[in-house]
N, C-alpha and C positions, 0 to 999 in steps of 0.2 A: 119698831123692834130693834133694828140695827143700831140706832143711836144709843139705846139703853145697853145693848151688848157691848158697844164701843166703850161706854163708861165703865163697865165692869172690868175691863182689862187695861184701861189707861192708868198712867201714873198719877198719884195724888200727892201734892206737896203738903207735908205735915208742918206744924208750927215749929218743931224743933229741928227742921231741916232734914228730917228723915224722909226718904222716898219709899213708898210702898206701892206695890200693885195688889190687885185683889187676890192674886195667887201668892203673894209675898215672896216672889222670886227675886225681884230687884230692889233691895234695900240699900241704904247708904253703906252699910258694911260690905255688901256684895259688890257695890261699885268700887269701893276701895280695894277689895281683894282682886277684882278684875284689873284695875290699874296696876297693882303690884305685880300681877302675873304678866301683864303686857310689858312692864319694865324689865322683868326677868327674861321674857322672850326677846326683847330688843338687844340684850347683851349677847345673844347668839347670832345676830345678823351678820351676813357676809356682804360687806360693802367696800371692796377695795378701790372702787372708782369714784363714788360720790362721798364716801365716808358719812353718809346720812343714814343712820340706823333707825329702823322702825320696828316696833313690837306690837302685837295684837293678842288679845285674850277673848275668846269666843265662849259665851255661856249658853249651854243647852237649857231647855225648859226642865230637864231633869237635874239641873245644877252641876253638870260636868263642865270643866273648862278645857278648851283646846287652845294652845298658844301657837303663835306664828311669828316669823321674822322675815324681813326682806332679804332676798338672795339675788345679788347682782350677777350679771354675765357680761363679758367683754363685748358681746354683740348687742347689748342693751335690750333688744326686743325680748329675748328669753328671760329677762329679769322677772322675778315674781315678788309681789308685794306681801307684806306681813298679813294683811287681812285675808287675802286669797289663800295664803299658806295655811292659816288657821281653819278656814272654811274647808279647804280640800282635805286636810287631815281629818276633820270631823266627818265629812261626807264619806271619805274612804273607809271610815270605821262604822258606817251605817247610820250615823246621826242625821236627822231630818227636821228636828224641832228646836229652834233657836230663840233665845230671849234677848240677848244683848251682846255687844262687842265693845271692848275698850281699845283705843289706839293711842300710842305714844310714839314720839320720834324726836330726833335731833342730831345735829352735826356732831360726829365723834361720840355719839351716845349721850350728849348733854341735852337735857330737856329744857329748852328756852322758850318754846312757843307751842301752840296747839298744832297737831298734825292730823288734819281731816283725811278721810279716805279719798283716793283718787276716783275719777269717774268709772274706770274699769272695775274697781273694787265695789263701788256702789251698785253697779249693774250685776255683779256676781252675787252680792247680798240679796238683791231684789229677786233673783231666781229662787231663793230658798226661804224667804221670810215674808210675812205680812208687813208691808212697809208702814202701816198705820200703828203697828204694835212693837216693832223691833227697835230697841234702844241702841243708839250709837253714842259712845262716851269718848270724847277727845280730851286728853288731859296733859297738863304740865307736871302734875304731882298728884298724890292721893288727896290732897286738899283743894287743888285748883283744877277744876274740870268743867266741861260744858256737856249738856245732855241734849240729844236730838232724837226724834224718831226718823227712821230712814226716809220716810215720805217728805220730810223737810229738806233733806239733803239731795233727794232725787225726785223732784216733783214731776208728775206725769210719767213716771218710770214705766218702761215696757216690760211686761212679765208674761209668764206662761199662759195666763188667761187671755192674752191678746191673740194667741195663735188659733 
């Protein structure tokens, strides 16, 4: 029964390149909108030390988007990543059901390569999502992106169910 339930919520690649879930939450146009929102979030980054700006756009299952940017600190440890900023904003507003996140980044705000979430961000995501169904989008542009389920980026992740 669980396998058939897994199929109902997994992404299905369509012939025209369109991605659809059974809930029709994450389509190709939604992916592009998330990437665009992540790029806009990146422009707000505070990065006086590394000059490496990161933006994230978190999609709730109700199709609301929360953006985040990285915020550096001279002491380094208090620095907060864009992904965590987006999650913490959403959580602080009462959100608990998430579908996807897009992440972009680059030196001086120039997107030249994929910017995957760091290990700490992956663990924060794991706290609030089903890793088998939560989509992580890493992008260089609206047209050039990679799609992963969190489970692929954080295999054998430790979650609340382990306590």
